[in-house]
Backbone bond lengths (Angstrom), bond angles and torsions (degrees), N, CA, C in turn:
res aa  C-N    CA-C-N  psi(-1)  N-CA   C-N-CA  omega(-1)  CA-C   N-CA-C  phi
1 M - - - 1.403 - - 1.535 110.54 -
2 H 1.239 117.35 124.50 1.445 123.75 -175.79 1.514 109.12 -96.29
3 R 1.343 114.73 128.87 1.505 120.40 177.78 1.487 107.80 -133.77
4 C 1.312 114.52 169.51 1.520 124.35 179.80 1.578 105.39 -53.88
5 E 1.385 115.10 137.01 1.397 124.80 -175.20 1.553 114.10 -53.95
6 W 1.265 115.63 -34.74 1.466 120.92 -175.28 1.516 115.51 -66.50
7 A 1.279 115.54 -21.42 1.513 121.04 -177.25 1.543 107.31 -84.42
8 T 1.269 118.85 90.31 1.423 125.69 -176.14 1.480 116.96 -117.47
9 T 1.407 118.81 -24.53 1.419 121.31 -179.58 1.558 108.09 -102.49
10 D 1.279 118.39 166.73 1.440 121.24 -177.23 1.477 111.17 -59.79
11 S 1.345 115.05 -45.26 1.563 115.84 177.49 1.460 115.80 -67.45
12 A 1.304 116.44 -34.04 1.519 119.21 177.07 1.562 111.63 -72.49
13 I 1.329 115.67 -32.87 1.447 118.45 177.71 1.519 109.97 -69.88
14 L 1.269 116.59 -43.96 1.467 121.16 179.62 1.573 107.79 -61.85
15 Y 1.291 119.04 -47.64 1.512 125.11 178.14 1.551 108.67 -58.41
16 H 1.341 117.32 -50.76 1.411 121.89 -178.82 1.484 112.59 -59.54
17 D 1.292 117.82 -45.36 1.493 125.81 -173.18 1.559 110.94 -71.66
18 L 1.356 116.35 -34.99 1.472 118.43 -171.12 1.486 112.40 -107.84
19 E 1.295 121.60 -29.68 1.457 123.36 -169.04 1.504 118.86 -119.64
20 W 1.330 116.17 -48.29 1.475 122.06 -174.43 1.500 113.15 -56.63
21 G 1.277 114.53 120.54 1.500 121.64 177.95 1.529 116.14 87.61
22 V 1.318 117.54 -3.62 1.490 123.47 178.08 1.552 105.43 -79.27
23 P 1.304 116.15 126.89 1.508 120.51 -179.71 1.521 109.71 -57.09
24 V 1.329 118.20 125.92 1.469 125.66 177.52 1.532 107.23 -110.08
25 H 1.282 115.52 128.42 1.508 120.84 175.51 1.497 115.03 -123.06
26 D 1.361 115.07 1.77 1.469 120.56 179.91 1.625 107.00 -85.53
27 D 1.288 113.40 126.73 1.492 116.48 -176.24 1.495 113.41 -63.54
28 T 1.333 121.71 -36.65 1.414 121.66 179.34 1.516 110.06 -67.35
29 K 1.290 119.00 -38.60 1.500 121.19 178.95 1.509 106.33 -70.22
30 L 1.250 121.33 -39.47 1.495 123.57 175.38 1.469 110.76 -57.78
31 F 1.313 116.44 -43.87 1.538 120.80 -177.57 1.523 105.53 -67.94
32 E 1.326 120.48 -42.73 1.446 122.13 177.61 1.512 113.56 -54.10
33 F 1.315 116.22 -49.75 1.420 120.50 177.08 1.576 113.37 -65.22
34 L 1.322 118.30 -33.32 1.509 120.41 176.66 1.482 107.74 -63.36
35 I 1.345 117.65 -46.07 1.458 121.59 -178.86 1.562 113.16 -64.87
36 L 1.363 111.96 -48.03 1.450 116.95 -178.81 1.550 113.22 -63.81
37 E 1.289 116.22 -39.17 1.449 118.36 178.36 1.496 113.75 -66.02
38 G 1.372 115.54 -35.40 1.437 121.54 174.56 1.552 110.33 -67.55
39 A 1.362 118.44 -38.81 1.432 122.15 178.25 1.510 110.80 -66.19
40 Q 1.291 117.12 -27.29 1.482 122.04 -174.81 1.549 110.31 -75.77
41 A 1.328 118.82 -20.60 1.424 122.14 -177.59 1.511 114.85 -43.21
42 G 1.294 119.84 113.67 1.415 125.02 178.10 1.580 113.07 88.14
43 L 1.302 116.10 1.28 1.438 123.69 179.73 1.515 108.33 -127.07
44 S 1.357 112.08 172.99 1.478 115.00 -178.45 1.550 108.47 -89.22
45 W 1.322 116.08 152.05 1.467 122.15 176.04 1.536 108.44 -58.84
46 Q 1.335 116.20 -37.43 1.483 116.98 178.16 1.497 112.95 -54.33
47 T 1.343 117.14 -41.40 1.480 121.22 176.89 1.454 110.12 -56.64
48 I 1.340 120.65 -43.71 1.443 125.76 -176.91 1.544 110.24 -66.09
49 L 1.408 112.43 -45.51 1.459 117.04 -177.42 1.570 110.38 -58.34
50 L 1.320 113.88 -38.70 1.512 118.98 -177.19 1.564 107.82 -70.39
51 K 1.322 118.47 -28.13 1.477 119.55 -179.06 1.496 112.25 -99.89
52 R 1.298 119.42 1.63 1.468 122.20 -173.91 1.518 112.60 -57.90
53 Q 1.326 116.85 -47.75 1.462 117.73 -173.95 1.567 112.45 -64.48
54 R 1.339 114.44 -33.02 1.452 120.63 176.53 1.574 110.56 -67.23
55 Y 1.355 114.31 -41.04 1.467 118.19 174.63 1.464 111.37 -56.27
56 I 1.374 114.79 -47.22 1.521 118.77 -179.04 1.545 107.27 -54.24
57 E 1.316 117.64 -48.47 1.403 124.50 -172.85 1.604 112.19 -62.53
58 V 1.395 113.03 -53.32 1.468 117.20 -176.58 1.522 116.90 -80.86
59 F 1.322 116.05 -14.90 1.433 122.37 177.57 1.561 111.54 -105.56
60 D 1.348 113.99 32.64 1.451 123.52 173.11 1.527 112.71 42.73
61 G 1.345 114.81 53.59 1.458 121.54 178.13 1.512 113.13 62.35
62 F 1.283 118.72 17.67 1.467 122.88 -177.41 1.499 110.88 64.02
63 D 1.330 114.31 37.66 1.507 118.46 173.40 1.546 108.55 -81.07
64 P 1.345 115.22 113.14 1.439 118.70 -172.76 1.551 114.38 -63.89
65 E 1.352 114.01 -30.79 1.459 119.11 178.42 1.504 111.19 -65.24
66 K 1.313 116.64 -42.88 1.467 118.72 179.57 1.519 111.47 -69.27
67 I 1.358 115.07 -41.52 1.462 120.18 -178.86 1.482 114.44 -64.58
68 A 1.343 114.74 -34.12 1.467 119.73 179.45 1.518 111.19 -65.62
69 R 1.326 117.55 -20.28 1.428 120.02 -179.89 1.559 113.89 -96.31
70 Y 1.263 117.56 2.86 1.490 121.01 -178.16 1.568 106.08 -60.35
71 G 1.338 113.02 133.64 1.401 118.46 172.36 1.508 114.13 -107.45
72 S 1.354 117.32 -165.52 1.495 118.89 -174.17 1.506 110.69 -67.41
73 E 1.341 118.64 -31.91 1.476 119.46 -178.71 1.571 111.38 -66.39
74 K 1.322 116.32 -38.69 1.453 120.54 179.63 1.550 106.02 -72.78
75 I 1.312 118.60 -41.69 1.478 117.30 -178.74 1.537 111.24 -62.58
76 E 1.325 117.64 -40.54 1.451 122.22 173.69 1.443 113.34 -59.34
77 A 1.338 119.93 -39.83 1.466 125.04 -178.54 1.590 105.38 -66.14
78 L 1.390 116.73 -44.10 1.464 118.00 179.56 1.446 112.51 -63.75
79 L 1.329 118.20 -37.49 1.468 123.65 179.89 1.585 111.48 -63.59
80 S 1.328 117.26 -22.36 1.453 118.19 -179.34 1.490 111.08 -102.52
81 D 1.389 118.94 9.78 1.424 120.62 179.30 1.567 110.31 -93.44
82 P 1.291 119.58 113.90 1.433 122.54 -178.66 1.507 114.83 -70.11
83 G 1.309 117.40 -11.60 1.452 123.38 -178.36 1.542 113.86 -79.85
84 I 1.346 116.99 -6.46 1.462 123.23 178.39 1.475 111.49 -127.53
85 V 1.285 119.61 169.91 1.495 123.70 172.84 1.541 106.02 -71.12
86 R 1.321 112.55 115.32 1.495 118.16 -177.49 1.515 111.69 -90.95
87 N 1.262 116.64 71.32 1.484 123.25 178.36 1.485 108.28 -122.96
88 R 1.370 114.12 116.11 1.436 122.25 -174.66 1.558 110.71 -53.25
89 R 1.317 118.44 -47.88 1.423 119.49 -174.77 1.574 109.80 -65.22
90 K 1.341 119.83 -37.37 1.415 119.23 175.31 1.463 115.62 -67.43
91 I 1.334 116.71 -37.42 1.455 118.78 -179.40 1.544 108.69 -70.06
92 E 1.368 115.08 -46.61 1.470 116.79 -178.85 1.598 108.55 -65.05
93 S 1.250 120.61 -30.41 1.471 122.64 -179.36 1.576 107.45 -67.75
94 A 1.365 116.23 -35.43 1.410 120.66 179.33 1.597 110.33 -59.03
95 V 1.322 113.08 -41.84 1.476 119.51 179.87 1.533 108.54 -68.69
96 Q 1.273 117.17 -48.57 1.485 121.92 179.27 1.517 109.65 -59.99
97 N 1.340 118.55 -47.66 1.435 122.60 -179.60 1.545 111.24 -63.68
98 A 1.286 120.20 -32.53 1.450 122.28 175.35 1.572 109.49 -61.76
99 C 1.310 118.42 -42.94 1.443 122.14 -179.41 1.612 106.76 -63.25
100 V 1.296 117.26 -46.43 1.448 118.30 -177.37 1.545 109.77 -68.03
101 F 1.346 115.44 -38.41 1.483 119.93 176.31 1.554 111.38 -55.22
102 L 1.333 114.87 -43.51 1.498 117.34 -179.51 1.508 107.73 -68.08
103 D 1.291 122.83 -38.78 1.461 126.11 176.74 1.548 109.03 -57.17
104 I 1.318 117.27 -45.41 1.431 121.90 -177.43 1.531 109.15 -66.61
105 Q 1.328 118.28 -39.76 1.443 121.40 177.73 1.493 110.59 -61.22
106 K 1.327 117.61 -40.03 1.488 121.88 -178.86 1.551 107.15 -65.69
107 Q 1.340 116.88 -42.04 1.430 118.94 -171.30 1.558 110.70 -75.91
108 F 1.349 116.76 -37.35 1.449 119.83 -169.06 1.615 108.98 -108.06
109 G 1.318 116.68 -6.14 1.505 115.82 -176.56 1.476 109.70 92.65
110 S 1.247 121.12 -31.42 1.465 126.25 176.00 1.543 110.19 -170.44
111 F 1.384 111.51 152.73 1.508 113.53 174.51 1.507 110.20 -65.97
112 D 1.274 116.17 -32.03 1.526 121.07 179.98 1.568 107.58 -55.33
113 R 1.341 116.42 -50.00 1.446 120.84 -178.47 1.586 110.20 -60.82
114 Y 1.320 114.87 -46.39 1.424 118.26 178.17 1.565 112.85 -57.98
115 L 1.378 115.36 -50.03 1.462 117.47 -172.12 1.567 112.83 -69.76
116 W 1.385 113.33 -45.93 1.472 117.82 -172.16 1.565 111.06 -74.59
117 Q 1.348 118.94 -11.54 1.531 115.75 176.59 1.486 110.29 -66.60
118 Y 1.372 117.90 -21.15 1.464 120.89 178.25 1.519 115.91 -63.57
119 V 1.366 112.08 -23.92 1.463 117.73 179.66 1.507 110.84 -117.98
120 N 1.338 115.37 22.38 1.494 121.40 179.04 1.534 110.95 57.08
121 D 1.292 116.52 34.91 1.492 122.39 178.68 1.482 116.08 62.13
122 Q 1.362 116.62 14.25 1.459 121.62 179.11 1.553 110.44 -128.80
123 P 1.349 114.70 126.20 1.523 117.62 174.97 1.503 112.77 -55.00
124 I 1.350 115.16 139.88 1.454 120.64 176.30 1.511 107.34 -81.95
125 Q 1.289 119.57 124.71 1.460 124.07 179.75 1.527 111.84 -93.67
126 N 1.308 116.13 89.22 1.439 118.23 179.78 1.564 108.78 -75.52
127 Q 1.287 115.40 162.10 1.464 122.95 -177.12 1.531 114.50 -130.44
128 Y 1.337 111.13 59.79 1.470 115.48 -178.57 1.561 110.04 -87.17
129 M 1.322 111.59 145.95 1.490 117.75 179.85 1.557 113.35 -99.78
130 S 1.386 114.47 -14.21 1.410 118.60 -178.65 1.502 109.29 -143.64
131 I 1.328 119.35 151.03 1.438 121.51 177.98 1.529 111.03 -64.08
132 S 1.344 116.94 -22.30 1.499 119.44 -178.76 1.533 108.33 -72.43
133 Q 1.315 120.91 -15.35 1.465 121.32 178.38 1.509 113.45 -85.22
134 L 1.314 118.08 -13.40 1.497 123.80 -177.95 1.581 106.28 -62.02
135 P 1.279 117.19 130.94 1.458 121.72 173.32 1.557 111.35 -76.65
136 S 1.299 118.81 156.01 1.478 119.57 173.59 1.525 110.38 -88.71
137 K 1.340 116.24 -16.37 1.467 122.88 178.39 1.479 107.33 -159.86
138 N 1.334 116.17 169.14 1.463 122.08 174.65 1.528 108.91 -147.16
139 E 1.279 116.06 177.76 1.458 121.83 178.00 1.505 114.26 -53.29
140 I 1.278 117.21 -41.71 1.451 121.80 -179.23 1.521 109.36 -67.09
141 S 1.286 117.35 -51.44 1.477 117.39 178.71 1.504 113.45 -59.85
142 E 1.271 117.80 -29.26 1.480 120.31 174.01 1.533 111.13 -66.94
143 K 1.331 116.28 -43.01 1.482 120.34 177.99 1.528 111.37 -62.79
144 I 1.349 115.50 -47.70 1.469 118.66 -179.58 1.529 111.34 -62.82
145 S 1.342 114.50 -40.83 1.479 117.58 178.65 1.526 111.67 -60.81
146 L 1.307 114.61 -46.79 1.480 119.92 -179.80 1.514 111.54 -56.72
147 D 1.335 111.80 -44.71 1.535 115.93 -175.72 1.558 108.69 -69.44
148 L 1.334 119.30 -44.33 1.429 122.20 -179.04 1.511 110.67 -61.13
149 K 1.352 116.42 -41.04 1.454 120.11 177.49 1.526 112.72 -61.28
150 K 1.381 113.46 -43.57 1.464 117.16 -179.91 1.598 110.70 -61.35
151 R 1.329 112.11 -33.44 1.458 116.86 178.70 1.469 114.79 -76.71
152 G 1.341 119.51 -9.78 1.435 125.34 174.47 1.536 118.29 112.04
153 M 1.376 116.61 6.01 1.436 120.92 178.95 1.574 109.67 -76.92
154 N 1.350 111.29 155.62 1.496 120.55 177.52 1.569 105.07 -126.80
155 F 1.331 110.57 162.89 1.489 120.80 -175.41 1.549 112.34 50.50
156 V 1.305 112.18 48.39 1.487 120.43 178.96 1.538 108.95 -132.95
157 G 1.305 117.88 41.32 1.495 120.27 177.75 1.464 107.63 -68.77
158 P 1.363 115.80 170.67 1.440 123.63 -173.84 1.520 114.10 -59.53
159 T 1.317 115.93 -33.66 1.539 119.58 176.56 1.462 111.83 -70.32
160 I 1.340 117.88 -40.90 1.504 122.32 -179.76 1.514 105.81 -65.70
161 I 1.342 116.48 -43.68 1.520 119.42 -176.67 1.466 110.17 -67.70
162 Y 1.388 118.88 -34.79 1.509 117.97 177.07 1.522 109.39 -69.41
163 A 1.275 117.82 -33.93 1.479 117.02 175.67 1.496 110.12 -66.65
164 L 1.239 118.29 -39.59 1.502 123.42 173.44 1.462 110.37 -58.05
165 M 1.333 117.16 -45.86 1.512 117.87 179.18 1.477 113.14 -64.54
166 Q 1.304 118.62 -33.23 1.505 122.78 175.42 1.502 108.37 -68.17
167 A 1.285 117.55 -44.24 1.512 123.58 -172.90 1.536 108.65 -64.52
168 V 1.346 118.21 -42.63 1.436 122.26 -172.97 1.481 113.93 -99.21
169 G 1.329 116.11 13.79 1.473 119.69 171.33 1.519 116.41 77.92
170 M 1.293 119.19 16.44 1.491 120.30 176.71 1.567 106.78 -72.94
171 V 1.349 116.09 -24.63 1.416 122.07 174.61 1.561 107.94 -130.00
172 N 1.311 117.84 140.07 1.428 121.28 173.06 1.554 107.52 -98.31
173 D 1.372 115.00 97.13 1.392 120.43 -178.88 1.510 115.20 -103.96
174 H 1.308 114.06 18.06 1.501 114.25 169.41 1.468 106.90 -68.44
175 I 1.404 116.03 140.13 1.438 119.17 176.15 1.504 111.16 -64.77
176 Q 1.284 119.19 150.64 1.419 121.19 -173.46 1.544 115.14 -58.38
177 S 1.353 115.60 -29.86 1.461 115.65 179.36 1.568 114.46 -84.55
178 C 1.288 113.85 -1.34 1.477 118.12 176.43 1.567 110.30 -74.75
179 F 1.275 117.71 139.43 1.453 119.33 -178.02 1.572 112.10 -65.01
180 R 1.284 117.98 -18.19 1.416 120.31 -178.59 1.501 109.75 -85.82
181 Y 1.285 122.20 -18.35 1.444 123.34 -177.63 1.538 111.92 -57.27
182 S 1.259 116.85 -56.94 1.495 119.65 178.63 1.467 113.64 -67.80
183 Q 1.362 117.58 -33.39 1.485 118.41 175.60 1.481 112.40 -60.00
184 I 1.304 117.15 -45.53 1.475 123.02 178.42 1.525 111.13 -67.89
185 Q 1.259 115.81 -43.58 1.471 121.88 -179.97 1.499 110.72 -59.89
186 N 1.391 117.74 -47.94 1.472 125.37 -177.50 1.507 110.37 -69.01
187 A 1.338 117.86 -33.19 1.460 121.01 178.15 1.456 113.63 -66.66
188 N 1.341 117.62 -19.18 1.436 123.83 -174.01 1.586 111.30 -99.63
189 L 1.290 117.21 3.63 1.463 118.57 -179.34 1.504 111.95 -77.14
């Protein structure tokens, strides 16, 4: 079975085969990926995959309403937890981003509606032959990034947002020879 070259560890293979590129429309899951992609900045995705379960536990299942209310005591507790990335700016941005996320939900009815409008509610079906062809960002991720930053979010640069788009299926970036490419493409017809 041929899969994308980056899926080499057990956790990466599981993530690749079951989640990566599958369209996500659940706001809580979208928020989870937004926070995890921001936490990954400067690190490998493998690092985040290994810490993902602990993130779910200590970030209240990625409930944005709860995270938006985190105060200094909770932030200090998170900073002392070795099961997550202990970076003050990333943790504080998760709290700030939760507040903005809730504002977007109020304005658009859901974060899903806000985010997917950028691709006209249809996943982009890329046709890459090699992982080396995958971009790190695109025009859409730049637009989303700019808008989210204007709204007050942090750790939402164009590269982070493009990784989010890949994770939540806004783009199908499985290489064409990967067994998941056609499965994802056909699921979106």
